[in-house]
C-alpha positions in Angstrom: -26.4 94.6 -118.9 -27.9 91.4 -119.0 -28.8 90.4 -122.2 -32.5 90.3 -122.8 -34.1 87.2 -124.7 -36.2 87.4 -128.1 -39.8 86.2 -127.2 -40.5 83.7 -130.0 -41.1 85.2 -133.4 -42.5 88.4 -131.8 -40.1 91.6 -131.6 -40.4 91.9 -127.6 -37.6 91.1 -125.5 -37.6 89.9 -122.2 -35.5 90.0 -119.2 -34.4 86.1 -118.8 -36.4 86.2 -115.6 -40.3 87.0 -115.4 -41.7 88.1 -112.4 -44.8 86.6 -111.4 -47.5 88.7 -110.2 -49.7 86.5 -108.2 -48.4 87.6 -104.7 -49.6 90.7 -105.3 -53.0 91.5 -103.2 -52.4 88.3 -101.4 -49.3 87.4 -99.6 -47.7 90.9 -100.7 -50.0 93.9 -99.7 -49.4 97.3 -102.0 -46.0 98.5 -100.3 -44.8 95.3 -100.1 -45.5 95.1 -104.1 -44.1 97.9 -104.5 -40.9 97.2 -103.2 -41.0 94.4 -104.8 -41.0 95.5 -108.5 -39.0 98.5 -107.8 -36.3 96.0 -107.3 -37.0 93.9 -109.9 -36.8 96.9 -112.7 -33.6 98.1 -110.5 -31.9 94.8 -111.6 -32.5 94.9 -115.3 -36.0 93.4 -115.0 -38.7 94.1 -117.5 -41.2 91.2 -117.9 -44.1 91.0 -115.1 -46.5 87.9 -115.4 -49.6 88.3 -114.1 -53.8 87.5 -114.8 -57.5 88.7 -114.5 -58.4 86.2 -111.8 -55.3 87.3 -109.4 -56.4 86.4 -106.6 -59.8 85.6 -106.5 -58.9 82.5 -104.2 -58.5 84.8 -101.5 -61.1 85.5 -98.4 -62.6 89.2 -99.4 -60.9 89.3 -102.7 -62.4 89.5 -106.0 -60.3 89.0 -109.0 -58.1 91.1 -110.5 -56.2 92.6 -107.6 -53.0 91.8 -109.1 -53.6 93.9 -112.3 -54.8 96.7 -110.0 -51.6 97.2 -107.8 -49.4 96.7 -111.4 -51.3 99.6 -112.7 -50.7 101.8 -110.0 -47.4 101.0 -110.0 -46.8 101.8 -113.4 -48.7 104.8 -112.9 -47.0 106.1 -110.0 -43.1 105.4 -112.0 -43.9 106.6 -114.9 -42.5 103.1 -116.6 -45.1 101.7 -119.0 -42.9 102.1 -122.0 -40.1 100.2 -120.2 -42.1 96.6 -118.9 -43.5 94.2 -120.7 -46.9 92.9 -119.5 -48.3 89.6 -119.7 -52.0 88.9 -118.5 -54.6 85.8 -119.3 -57.9 85.8 -119.9 -60.5 82.3 -118.6 -61.0 82.7 -115.1 -61.8 85.7 -113.6 -64.9 84.7 -111.5 -66.9 87.8 -114.1 -65.3 86.8 -117.1 -65.1 83.4 -117.5 -64.4 81.3 -120.4 -62.7 82.2 -124.1 -66.3 83.0 -125.5 -65.3 85.9 -128.4 -67.4 88.4 -126.3 -66.0 87.2 -122.8 -62.2 87.5 -124.4 -63.0 91.2 -125.5 -65.0 92.0 -122.2 -62.1 90.9 -120.1 -59.4 92.5 -122.0 -61.1 95.6 -121.9 -61.1 95.3 -117.8 -57.8 93.9 -118.0 -56.6 97.5 -119.7 -58.8 99.4 -117.0 -57.1 98.1 -114.0 -54.1 98.2 -115.7 -54.1 101.7 -116.5 -52.6 101.1 -120.1 -53.9 101.1 -123.5 -52.1 97.8 -124.2 -51.3 94.4 -123.0 -48.0 93.4 -124.4 -48.9 89.5 -124.4 -52.2 88.2 -123.9 -52.6 84.3 -123.1 -55.8 81.8 -122.8 -55.2 80.8 -119.0 -56.6 77.7 -119.2 -58.1 76.2 -122.7 -61.7 75.8 -123.1 -62.0 72.6 -125.8 -65.6 72.7 -126.0 -64.9 76.4 -127.8 -63.5 76.2 -131.3 -60.0 77.8 -131.9 -61.6 79.7 -135.1 -63.9 81.7 -132.1 -60.7 82.3 -129.8 -58.0 82.8 -132.4 -60.6 85.1 -133.8 -61.3 87.3 -131.0 -57.5 87.4 -130.1 -56.8 88.8 -133.4 -59.5 91.4 -133.2 -57.6 92.5 -129.9 -54.2 92.6 -131.9 -55.7 94.4 -135.1 -57.4 97.7 -132.7 -54.4 97.9 -130.8 -55.2 96.2 -127.4 -53.2 93.3 -127.4 -49.8 93.3 -129.2 -48.9 89.3 -129.4 -51.0 86.5 -128.0 -49.9 83.4 -126.0 -51.6 80.2 -124.4 -51.0 79.3 -121.5 -52.2 75.4 -120.4 -53.4 74.0 -123.6 -52.8 70.3 -125.3 -50.2 69.8 -128.1 -53.5 69.4 -130.5 -55.2 72.2 -129.6 -52.2 74.8 -129.8 -51.4 73.0 -133.6 -55.1 73.4 -134.7 -54.8 77.0 -133.3 -51.2 77.6 -135.1 -52.9 76.3 -138.2 -56.1 78.3 -138.3 -53.9 81.5 -137.8 -51.7 80.6 -140.4 -54.7 79.5 -143.1 -56.3 83.0 -142.6 -53.5 85.2 -141.6 -54.5 85.8 -138.2 -52.6 86.6 -135.1 -50.7 83.6 -134.1 -49.8 82.5 -130.7 -46.0 83.7 -130.2 -45.6 81.7 -126.6 -46.9 78.9 -124.6 -47.0 79.0 -120.7 -46.7 75.3 -119.2 -46.1 74.2 -115.8 -42.4 73.1 -116.0 -39.5 72.6 -113.4 -37.2 69.9 -112.1 -39.8 67.9 -110.8 -42.7 68.2 -113.5 -41.1 67.6 -116.8 -43.9 65.6 -118.6 -46.2 68.6 -118.2 -44.1 70.0 -121.0 -41.6 68.3 -122.7 -42.6 65.5 -125.0 -45.0 66.8 -127.7 -45.8 69.8 -126.6 -42.4 71.1 -126.6 -41.6 70.0 -129.7 -44.5 71.5 -131.3 -43.5 75.0 -129.7 -40.2 74.4 -130.7 -40.7 73.4 -134.7 -42.9 76.5 -135.1 -41.0 78.7 -133.0 -42.8 79.6 -129.5 -41.2 81.1 -126.8 -42.1 79.2 -123.1 -42.4 80.9 -120.2 -43.0 78.1 -117.6 -45.0 78.5 -114.2 -44.5 76.6 -111.0 -40.7 77.3 -112.2 -39.7 76.2 -108.4 -42.0 73.7 -108.0 -43.9 76.2 -105.2 -40.8 76.6 -103.5 -39.6 73.3 -103.3 -36.9 74.0 -105.6 -35.9 76.9 -103.7 -33.9 74.1 -101.0 -35.7 75.3 -97.6 -38.0 72.2 -97.9 -35.7 69.1 -96.2 -36.4 66.4 -93.8 -37.8 67.4 -90.5 -38.1 71.0 -91.4 -41.5 73.3 -90.9 -41.9 76.2 -93.9 -44.3 78.9 -92.9 -45.7 79.4 -96.7 -49.1 79.1 -97.8 -47.5 77.1 -100.8 -45.6 74.5 -98.1 -48.0 71.7 -98.6 -47.5 71.7 -101.9 -44.1 71.8 -101.9 -43.1 69.2 -99.5 -44.3 66.4 -101.2 -41.8 65.9 -103.2 -39.4 65.3 -100.2 -41.4 62.1 -100.2 -40.2 60.7 -103.9 -37.0 59.6 -104.9 -36.4 61.8 -107.4 -36.8 65.0 -105.7 -34.4 64.0 -103.1 -31.9 63.2 -106.1 -32.7 66.8 -107.4 -32.2 68.2 -104.6 -28.7 66.7 -103.9 -27.5 67.7 -107.1 -28.5 71.1 -106.8 -27.0 71.5 -103.5 -23.7 70.1 -105.1 -24.0 72.7 -108.0 -25.0 75.8 -106.1 -21.9 75.2 -103.6 -19.7 74.6 -106.8 -21.1 78.1 -107.9 -21.7 79.9 -104.7 -25.0 80.7 -105.5 -28.3 80.1 -103.7 -30.5 77.0 -105.0 -33.3 78.2 -106.3 -30.9 80.3 -109.0 -29.5 76.8 -110.3 -33.0 75.5 -110.5 -33.7 78.7 -112.6 -30.8 78.1 -114.7 -31.6 74.6 -115.6 -35.1 75.7 -116.6 -33.1 78.7 -118.7 -30.9 76.4 -120.7 -33.8 73.8 -121.8 -34.9 74.6 -125.4 -37.6 77.1 -126.1 -37.4 78.3 -122.6 -37.7 82.6 -122.8 -38.2 82.8 -119.2 -39.3 81.0 -116.1 -41.8 82.7 -114.1 -41.0 83.1 -110.1 -42.6 85.2 -107.6 -41.4 86.9 -104.7 -43.2 88.2 -101.5 -40.8 90.0 -100.2 -37.7 92.1 -102.0 -35.4 89.5 -99.9 -36.7 86.8 -101.9 -35.6 88.1 -105.5 -32.1 87.9 -105.4 -31.8 84.4 -105.4 -34.6 84.9 -108.6 -32.5 87.5 -110.3 -29.2 85.2 -110.3 -30.4 83.4 -112.9 -29.3 86.2 -115.5 -26.0 86.0 -114.5 -25.2 82.1 -114.2 -24.6 79.7 -116.8 -24.1 76.0 -115.9 -22.3 73.8 -118.0 -23.2 71.2 -120.3 -22.0 68.4 -117.7 -24.0 70.7 -114.9 -27.2 70.6 -116.9 -26.9 66.9 -118.1 -26.2 66.0 -113.7 -29.7 67.9 -113.8 -31.7 66.5 -116.5 -30.6 62.6 -115.0 -31.2 63.7 -111.3 -34.8 64.4 -112.8 -35.5 61.7 -114.9 
């Protein structure tokens, strides 16, 4: 049985890979989404990440499609108590921003779509600096007090605003962020390392990084002279143009060969070994993509291998 990891100061215990729900209702239809969720939980997975805005960017979608599919799956499987559900507020077209009224209305809409009476981890999706932290934390605290939300987190927030938020929570005895969700991976380290990570570490917050595989680049499928059929191919392929991207691929290839595991598994294992990181987020649009992601639970890199990747990605 894979060891679960404690999520910051919360009592949530999560699988070391958080399954990204951004593909559900976008590149994965209902049957495929259910199959991916089934395979993930069958392997011991229990941490599903979504947002109220997924996938409003798709023609014909209005936002909330991912939550709706997850809600249907939870109802069909009757396993709500076994799954930690994380979702987010601020980007849904009908519920934009982080005003107190919007946070509460958006949470109610998410609960309806998910078909549940509580959200385990509720993130502010993108911080809105024009809204005082007192208003944001006050609204989140109210959701926690009435039982609609168990714990709160912050995605895409500066160290300064995070510090303000934590100080206010501590001063007033309000709900306190237990997790951050930064953009963080082997080819994007300055998006988390430094002031933000230091604050998270000092404050006992867990990190749940998104873009953990750099839009697919860190799966190793993007190589010079190859074309990949993916909606995210352009963003991933650009890393091939940098010397760092090529260095990272070389190091990943060496270590994946040494362990006999996919490149993606090694990239996730490096993230999972970093200070504060509880569970990287990665999504699978087919069941066949899952094993390489799930492998992070069983792969422990040596100190030398972690250092090799850290140096290659510098």
